C-alpha positions as CSV (number, residue, x, y, z in Angstrom):
1,X,-171.7,-101.8,58.8
2,X,-174.5,-101.3,56.3
3,X,-177.2,-103.7,57.2
4,X,-179.4,-103.1,54.1
5,X,-176.5,-103.8,51.8
6,X,-176.0,-107.1,53.6
7,X,-179.6,-108.0,53.1
8,X,-179.8,-106.9,49.5
9,X,-176.7,-108.9,48.6
10,X,-178.8,-112.1,49.2
11,X,-181.4,-111.3,46.4
12,X,-179.8,-113.0,43.6
13,X,-179.6,-116.3,41.7
14,X,-181.6,-119.2,43.0
15,X,-182.8,-117.4,46.1
16,X,-184.3,-114.7,43.9
17,X,-186.0,-117.2,41.7
18,X,-187.4,-119.1,44.8
19,X,-188.7,-115.8,46.1
20,X,-190.3,-115.0,42.8
21,X,-192.0,-118.3,42.6
22,X,-193.4,-118.0,46.1
23,X,-194.9,-114.7,45.4
24,X,-196.2,-115.9,41.9
25,X,-194.2,-113.3,40.0
26,X,-190.8,-113.3,38.1
27,X,-187.5,-112.6,39.8
28,X,-187.1,-109.1,38.3
29,X,-190.4,-107.9,39.7
30,X,-189.7,-109.6,43.0
31,X,-186.2,-107.9,43.2
32,X,-187.6,-104.4,42.4
33,X,-190.3,-104.8,45.0
34,X,-187.7,-106.1,47.5
35,X,-185.5,-103.3,46.7
36,X,-188.1,-100.7,47.9
37,X,-189.5,-102.9,50.7
38,X,-186.2,-103.5,52.6
39,X,-185.2,-99.9,53.1
40,X,-189.0,-99.0,53.7
41,X,-189.1,-101.6,56.6
42,X,-185.9,-100.3,58.0
43,X,-187.3,-96.7,57.8
44,X,-190.3,-97.9,59.7
45,X,-188.2,-99.5,62.4
46,X,-186.1,-96.4,62.6
47,X,-189.3,-94.4,63.0
48,X,-190.0,-96.3,66.3
49,X,-186.9,-94.6,67.6
50,X,-188.5,-91.3,67.6
51,X,-190.0,-91.9,71.1
52,X,-189.3,-94.1,74.2
53,X,-192.4,-96.1,73.9
54,X,-191.6,-97.1,70.2
55,X,-187.8,-97.8,71.2
56,X,-188.9,-100.0,74.2
57,X,-191.4,-101.9,72.0
58,X,-188.9,-102.8,69.4
59,X,-186.3,-103.6,72.1
60,X,-188.9,-106.1,73.6
61,X,-189.5,-107.7,70.3
62,X,-185.9,-108.0,69.3
63,X,-185.0,-109.4,72.7
64,X,-187.5,-112.3,72.2
65,X,-186.0,-113.4,68.9
66,X,-183.9,-116.4,68.5
67,X,-180.9,-115.1,66.6
68,X,-179.3,-118.5,66.4
69,X,-182.0,-119.8,63.8
70,X,-181.7,-119.3,60.0
71,X,-179.6,-116.3,59.3
72,X,-180.1,-115.7,55.5
73,X,-182.8,-115.6,53.2
74,X,-182.1,-118.7,51.4
75,X,-182.3,-120.7,54.6
76,X,-185.6,-118.9,55.5
77,X,-187.1,-119.6,52.2
78,X,-186.0,-123.2,52.2
79,X,-188.1,-123.9,55.3
80,X,-191.7,-123.7,56.1
81,X,-192.7,-120.5,54.3
82,X,-196.3,-120.6,55.7
83,X,-194.8,-120.5,59.2
84,X,-192.4,-117.7,58.1
85,X,-195.1,-115.5,56.6
86,X,-197.2,-116.2,59.8
87,X,-194.4,-115.2,61.9
88,X,-193.8,-112.0,59.9
89,X,-197.3,-111.0,60.0
90,X,-197.4,-111.3,63.7
91,X,-194.2,-109.3,64.1
92,X,-195.4,-106.5,61.7
93,X,-198.7,-106.4,63.7
94,X,-197.0,-106.1,67.2
95,X,-194.7,-103.3,65.9
96,X,-196.9,-101.2,63.5
97,X,-200.4,-99.9,63.2
98,X,-202.6,-101.2,60.3
99,X,-202.3,-97.9,58.6
100,X,-198.5,-98.1,58.4
101,X,-198.4,-101.6,57.1
102,X,-201.1,-100.7,54.6
103,X,-199.1,-97.6,53.5
104,X,-196.0,-99.5,53.0
105,X,-197.7,-102.1,51.1
106,X,-199.5,-99.6,48.8
107,X,-196.1,-97.6,48.2
108,X,-194.2,-100.7,47.3
109,X,-197.1,-101.9,45.0
110,X,-197.2,-98.5,43.2
111,X,-193.5,-98.7,42.6
112,X,-193.1,-102.3,41.6
113,X,-196.5,-103.0,39.9
114,X,-197.0,-106.0,42.3
115,X,-200.4,-106.6,43.8
116,X,-200.9,-105.1,47.2
117,X,-201.8,-108.5,48.8
118,X,-198.7,-110.0,47.4
119,X,-196.6,-107.2,48.5
120,X,-198.0,-107.8,52.1
121,X,-196.8,-111.4,51.9
122,X,-193.4,-110.1,50.7
123,X,-193.2,-107.7,53.8
124,X,-194.1,-110.7,56.1
125,X,-191.4,-112.8,54.5
126,X,-188.8,-110.1,54.8
127,X,-189.7,-108.9,58.3
128,X,-188.1,-111.9,60.2
129,X,-184.9,-111.5,58.1
130,X,-184.6,-107.8,58.8
131,X,-185.3,-108.2,62.4
132,X,-182.8,-111.0,63.0
133,X,-180.1,-108.8,61.4
134,X,-180.9,-105.9,63.6
135,X,-181.2,-108.1,66.7
136,X,-177.8,-109.7,66.2
137,X,-176.2,-106.3,65.6
138,X,-178.0,-104.7,68.5
139,X,-177.1,-107.5,70.9
140,X,-173.4,-107.1,69.9
141,X,-173.6,-103.5,70.9
142,X,-174.9,-104.2,74.3
143,X,-178.6,-104.8,73.8
144,X,-179.8,-101.7,75.6
145,X,-182.5,-99.2,74.3
146,X,-179.7,-96.5,73.9
147,X,-177.7,-99.0,71.9
148,X,-180.7,-99.6,69.6
149,X,-181.2,-95.9,69.1
150,X,-177.5,-95.5,68.3
151,X,-177.7,-98.4,65.8
152,X,-180.5,-96.7,63.8
153,X,-178.8,-93.4,64.0
154,X,-175.9,-95.1,62.4
155,X,-178.0,-96.8,59.7
156,X,-180.1,-93.6,58.9
157,X,-178.0,-92.5,55.8
158,X,-177.8,-96.1,54.6
159,X,-181.6,-96.3,54.6
160,X,-182.1,-93.1,52.9
161,X,-179.4,-93.9,50.1
162,X,-181.1,-97.3,49.6
163,X,-184.6,-95.9,48.9
164,X,-184.9,-96.4,45.0
165,X,-185.2,-93.4,42.6
166,X,-188.9,-92.8,41.9
167,X,-190.0,-94.4,45.2
168,X,-191.6,-92.3,47.8
169,X,-193.0,-92.6,51.4
170,X,-194.5,-89.3,52.5
171,X,-198.0,-90.7,52.6
172,X,-197.0,-93.4,55.1
173,X,-197.6,-92.3,58.7
174,X,-194.4,-91.4,60.4
175,X,-192.0,-92.1,57.6
176,X,-192.3,-88.6,56.1
177,X,-190.6,-87.4,59.3
178,X,-187.8,-90.0,58.8
179,X,-186.9,-88.6,55.5
180,X,-187.0,-85.1,56.8
181,X,-184.6,-86.2,59.6
182,X,-182.3,-87.9,57.2
183,X,-182.5,-84.8,54.9
184,X,-181.3,-82.7,57.9
185,X,-178.4,-85.2,58.6
186,X,-177.6,-84.9,55.0
187,X,-177.5,-81.1,55.0
188,X,-175.4,-81.2,58.1
189,X,-172.9,-83.5,56.4
190,X,-172.7,-81.1,53.5
191,X,-171.9,-78.3,55.6
192,X,-169.1,-80.2,57.2
193,X,-167.7,-81.3,53.9
194,X,-167.9,-77.6,52.6
195,X,-166.3,-76.4,55.8
196,X,-163.5,-78.9,55.4
197,X,-163.0,-78.0,51.8
198,X,-162.9,-74.3,52.7
199,X,-160.5,-74.9,55.4
200,X,-158.1,-76.8,53.0
201,X,-158.4,-73.8,50.5
202,X,-157.8,-71.2,53.3
203,X,-154.4,-72.7,54.3
204,X,-153.4,-74.1,51.0
205,X,-153.3,-70.9,49.1
206,X,-151.2,-68.9,51.8
207,X,-148.8,-71.7,51.9
208,X,-148.2,-71.7,48.2
209,X,-147.8,-67.8,48.3
210,X,-145.1,-68.4,50.9
211,X,-143.3,-71.0,48.9
212,X,-143.5,-68.9,45.8
213,X,-142.2,-65.9,47.7
214,X,-139.3,-68.1,49.1
215,X,-138.5,-69.3,45.6
216,X,-138.4,-65.6,44.3
217,X,-136.2,-64.7,47.3
218,X,-133.8,-67.3,46.8
219,X,-133.2,-66.4,43.1
220,X,-133.0,-62.7,44.2
221,X,-130.2,-63.4,46.7
222,X,-128.4,-65.6,44.2
223,X,-128.3,-62.8,41.9
224,X,-130.5,-64.1,39.1
225,X,-134.1,-63.7,38.1
226,X,-136.5,-66.4,38.6
227,X,-137.7,-68.1,35.5
228,X,-141.1,-66.7,34.6
229,X,-142.3,-70.1,33.4
230,X,-141.6,-71.8,36.8
231,X,-143.4,-69.1,38.6
232,X,-146.5,-69.3,36.4
233,X,-146.4,-73.1,36.7
234,X,-146.5,-72.8,40.5
235,X,-149.3,-70.4,40.5
236,X,-151.3,-72.6,38.2
237,X,-150.8,-75.6,40.3
238,X,-152.1,-73.7,43.3
239,X,-155.1,-72.4,41.6
240,X,-156.0,-75.8,40.3
241,X,-155.8,-77.4,43.6
242,X,-158.0,-74.7,45.1
243,X,-160.6,-75.2,42.3
244,X,-160.5,-78.9,42.7
245,X,-161.2,-78.5,46.4
246,X,-164.2,-76.3,45.8
247,X,-165.5,-78.8,43.2
248,X,-165.3,-81.6,45.7
249,X,-167.3,-79.7,48.3
250,X,-170.0,-78.9,45.6
251,X,-170.2,-82.5,44.4
252,X,-170.5,-83.7,48.0
253,X,-173.5,-81.3,48.5
254,X,-175.3,-82.7,45.4
255,X,-174.7,-86.3,46.4
256,X,-175.9,-86.3,49.9
257,X,-178.9,-84.0,50.1
258,X,-182.1,-86.1,49.1
259,X,-185.0,-84.7,47.2
260,X,-187.4,-82.5,49.1
261,X,-190.5,-84.1,50.5
262,X,-193.9,-83.3,49.2
263,X,-196.9,-82.0,51.1
264,X,-198.8,-84.9,52.6
265,X,-202.2,-85.8,50.9
266,X,-205.1,-84.7,52.9
267,X,-207.3,-87.7,51.9
268,X,-204.5,-90.1,53.0
269,X,-204.2,-88.2,56.3
270,X,-207.8,-88.6,57.0
271,X,-207.7,-92.3,56.1
272,X,-204.9,-92.9,58.6
273,X,-206.4,-90.8,61.4
274,X,-209.8,-92.3,60.6
275,X,-208.5,-95.8,61.1
276,X,-207.4,-94.8,64.5
277,X,-210.7,-93.3,65.5
278,X,-212.5,-96.3,64.2
279,X,-210.4,-98.7,66.5
280,X,-211.0,-96.2,69.3
281,X,-214.7,-96.4,68.8
282,X,-214.7,-100.2,68.7
283,X,-212.8,-100.5,71.9
284,X,-214.8,-97.8,73.9
285,X,-218.1,-99.0,72.7
286,X,-217.5,-102.5,74.0
287,X,-217.0,-101.4,77.6
288,X,-220.3,-102.1,79.5
289,X,-219.0,-103.4,82.8
290,X,-216.0,-104.6,84.7
291,X,-215.5,-107.6,82.7
292,X,-215.7,-106.0,79.2
293,X,-213.5,-103.2,80.5
294,X,-210.7,-105.6,81.4
295,X,-211.2,-107.4,78.1
296,X,-210.7,-104.0,76.3
297,X,-207.6,-103.1,78.2
298,X,-205.1,-104.5,75.7
299,X,-206.8,-102.6,72.8
300,X,-206.7,-99.3,75.0
301,X,-203.1,-99.8,75.7
302,X,-202.4,-100.4,72.0
303,X,-204.3,-97.2,71.0
304,X,-202.3,-95.3,73.5
305,X,-199.1,-96.3,71.7
306,X,-200.6,-95.6,68.3
307,X,-201.6,-92.2,69.3
308,X,-198.0,-91.4,70.4
309,X,-197.0,-92.4,66.9
310,X,-199.5,-90.3,65.4
311,X,-198.4,-87.4,67.5
312,X,-195.1,-87.5,65.7
313,X,-196.9,-87.3,62.4
314,X,-199.1,-84.4,63.3
315,X,-196.4,-82.3,64.9
316,X,-194.4,-82.4,61.8
317,X,-197.2,-81.5,59.3
318,X,-197.0,-78.4,57.2
319,X,-199.2,-75.6,58.6
320,X,-201.5,-75.6,55.6
321,X,-202.1,-79.4,55.9
322,X,-202.7,-79.2,59.8
323,X,-205.2,-76.5,59.3
324,X,-207.1,-78.3,56.6
325,X,-207.2,-81.5,58.9
326,X,-208.5,-79.7,61.9
327,X,-212.3,-79.8,61.2
328,X,-212.0,-83.6,60.7
329,X,-210.1,-84.0,63.9
330,X,-212.6,-81.8,65.9
331,X,-215.5,-83.9,64.7
332,X,-213.8,-87.2,65.3
333,X,-212.5,-86.2,68.8
334,X,-216.0,-85.0,69.8
335,X,-217.5,-88.3,69.1
336,X,-214.6,-90.1,70.9
337,X,-215.0,-88.0,73.9
338,X,-218.7,-88.9,74.2
339,X,-217.8,-92.6,73.8
340,X,-215.1,-92.3,76.5
341,X,-217.5,-90.6,79.1
342,X,-220.0,-93.4,78.6
343,X,-217.2,-96.1,78.9
344,X,-215.9,-94.4,82.0
345,X,-219.2,-94.3,83.7
346,X,-219.7,-98.1,83.4
347,X,-220.1,-99.7,86.8
348,X,-217.2,-101.6,88.3
349,X,-214.4,-100.6,85.8
350,X,-211.0,-100.5,87.3
351,X,-208.9,-97.4,88.0
352,X,-206.4,-98.7,85.4
353,X,-209.0,-98.7,82.7
354,X,-210.2,-95.3,83.6
355,X,-206.8,-93.9,83.6
356,X,-206.1,-95.2,80.1
357,X,-209.3,-93.8,78.8
358,X,-208.3,-90.4,80.4
359,X,-204.9,-90.5,78.8
360,X,-206.3,-91.3,75.4
361,X,-208.8,-88.4,75.5
362,X,-206.1,-86.0,76.9
363,X,-203.7,-86.8,74.1
364,X,-206.1,-86.6,71.1
365,X,-207.7,-83.3,72.5
366,X,-204.2,-81.8,72.2
367,X,-204.4,-82.7,68.5
368,X,-206.7,-79.7,67.7
369,X,-204.2,-77.1,69.1
370,X,-201.5,-79.0,67.1
371,X,-203.6,-78.7,64.1
372,X,-203.6,-75.0,64.2
373,X,-200.0,-75.0,63.2
374,X,-198.7,-74.4,66.8
375,X,-195.9,-77.0,67.3
């Protein structure tokens, strides 16, 4: 089952016109933007499967969805669109960091020519539709965390193939890793196809030789010489089959391996990590006593989750990019550690809050060693 195809089939006719009208653009632009937005959102959801925290978070969101409501785009757009966008915005915020949502919006905007703010509205409209599709399929497969991971593993190739030509995601936190993973899967499939093609050639040619030999022997025993034209024809048929088999293997290799991924932009990396440190500074600076510590607890928990996601980004960076990023990280981590010490020293804060702060500092301190290129 290809979930993306099922969703993209809905972008036509009156439904596409309605979507364009709601976004304040024409149908063709809306379709182009949606063509990039749908697989991008699916890629971002797939990225949550890279760790148990993300998988459990998505499982929790999907489990709370009502899959008995509107099931297609036309029905969703025919209802209260303000409520739809509000719901989508909340779902995006519960699943992804601001840097990922902004990165997705910017990427789709560059590709389609649509204003970034309008793209964010588009993402908000599409998110309930995508999550509804995923939730229905997930629940039919058992509704477990493992079932969700299996579902996205099955969809990974479909997501990669659906990303339009000329559209890229390497500057969106976490999604460069998705493409590398898909690329690896693609290469594995190529090797399997080549091995199968080679296997066919390996047994087909000896079989043909045996058949030709038998044909010659029969004529010899019958006391007559085998017609040369028949022998040549048999040989040519075998050679043609073997050549065709090799050609199939080569064509498969060209078809399934995606383009290579470029080196992440340093300025974009700093922007993404900088947004995280800014949120950290805001949460830690607000802790003055027991009451403010408890109020900051949800923000600290959210930071912990976001740090796990950024761990994945950092661990997959090329060595040159990681090394270039290290001075920036050292400066930010030093400032964060000072804020953390001050917050932990506040009177009356609970053990839970102290533990959260310690976890955050412990995790980001490890970034410095990761940024040396030691994975």
